[in-house]
N, C-alpha and C positions, 0 to 999 in steps of 0.2 A: 847606305852604299850607293854610289852613282852607277849608272849603266854605262857600258862602253859605247862609244860613238863612232859610227861609220860614216865617212863622207864619200859620196859617189859623184864623180865629175865626168862630164863628157867634154872632150876637147877636139878641135879640128885642126888638121895640118895638111899641107899639100902632100899628096901621096908620093911625090918625087923626093920628099925629104923624110921618108920613113926611117932611114938609118939614123938621121939626126934626132928625130922624134924619140926613137927607142933609147938612144943614148941619154937624151934629156930626161926621160922618165926614170931611167935607172939612176941617174944622178940625184934626182929628187928623192927617190926611195932610199938611197944611201944616206942622204942628209937626215931624213926623217927617222931612220933607225937609231940614231944617236940620242933621240929625245926620250926622256922618262915617260913611261906610259904608252909608248909605241907598241902596237900589237900586230901590225902587219900591213902589207900593201899588195896590190895586184893590178894588172892592167891587161887590156886585150884590144886588139884591132879586129873588128868584126869579120873582115874579109881582106885578103891581100888587095892592096890598092885602095882600100877604103880611106876616106879622109878623117873618119871618126875614130877616136881612141877613148875607151871607157876605162876609168881608173877608180880604184877604191883605196882608201887608207883608213886605218882604224886605230883609235887611241882608247886607253882605259877609262877615261872620263872627260867631261867637257873642259876641265881645267888643263889637263895634259894636251888636249887638242888645241886649246887657245894658245898655249905656250908655243906649239909648233907653228900655228897659223900666224902668230904675231912676231915670229922670230926673224932676225936679220938674214939668217941662212935661207929661209923660205922666200923672203923678199928678193934676195939675190938670184935664187934659182928661177923664180917667176920672171924676173926682168931679163934673164938670159935667153928667154924664149920669145921676147917681143919681136914681132915682125913675121914669125912663122907659126905661132900657136894661137888659136882663138878658143876662148873659154865659152862654151855654149850652155852648160847646165851644171848646177851644183845642188846637191841634196844631202841632208844630214839625217841619219837614222840612229836609233838606239836599239840595243838588243841584237839577237842573232839574225833577225830578219834582214839586217843591212847587208849581209853577205849573200842572201838568196833571192830577195824580191827584185823584180824588174823595176826600173825607174817609173814613178807615177806622175811626177810633176816637173815643171821646168823652172822652179824657183827654190830658194833655200827655205827649208822648214825650220823656223827658229823657235816657235812657241809650242810645238808639239812635243809632249813628254811621253815616254813609255810608261805603262802602268807599273806600279811597284812590283818587284820580283815576287812577293808573296801572292799578289793577285794573279800574276802569270802562272805561278805554281798551282793555285787553286783551280784556275781555268783548265789547265792541262789535266789535273787529277779528275775534274768533273767529266771530262771526255774519256779519259783513259780507264777509269774504274769500270763503267758499264761495258765498254768494249772488251776489256780484259776478261771480265766475268763471262760475257757471252762467248768469247773465243775459248776460254777454258771449258765451258760447257759443250761447245760444238766440236772443238778440235781435239781436246784431251783424249777422248775414247779412241781416236784414230792414230794417236801418236804414242800410246803407252809403251810400246816395245822399243822405242828409239832411245838412243843415248841423250842425256840432258842437253848437250851442246846442239845436237841436231834438232831436238824438239824446240829449243829456244830459237834457233836460226829460222826454222819454218814459221813459228809463231810470229816472230818479229818481221819476217818478210811479208806475212799476210797483214799484220796490224799496222805497219808503218804507212803504207799508202792509204789505208782506211782512215787512220787518224789525220794524216796530212791533208787529204783531199775531201773527205766527207765530214768527219766529226769536228775537228778543231775549228774550221771556218764557221760552222754553224754555232758551236758553243760560244766562240768569240763574238759572233754577231749578236746573239741573244744577250750576252753579258756586257756588250759594248758600253752602255751607260754606266754600269758599275765599274768597269775597267778604267774608263776615262774620267769618271766623276762628273759626267755631263748628263743632263736630262733632256729628252726631246720635248720641245714645246708644242702644245696643241695649236693648230692654226685656226 
């Protein structure tokens, strides 16, 4: 099963043409929605009057994305913005990180593949199990009188930032060679 692909694009347009730009972006989103495998789109102008527009679109897999990107509808849409839209950055990502990570590079990543889902699941479990065990040992005695929903809410509110900011980045870093199938060469 292939991973979903997110494309992040930064475009520039004259701030005096913001209404035109917004209409152009909505038109592109409307066209993309009709394509099989389309999962969503979003765009934001970082600040009023900013010339930059950050856009995301997401497709179920690389084949669905390719169908959109090579379509006559998309070509027509892109040519309709010639003269007022400049394309400054395009980046492709697979997996959920495409919706959350800030842009890292100024070129298209074509050869980078996400690890298989089973490796992602094992990585998450390796971080989640010890943290859950520790949380159960430390938090459970203090939450015993609370309703299950409240206990779960408190536990997840505590564990989510710990997993996101402390545990998973470290586990992923340690397992990176295994996740990507690459080995670091000794210099």
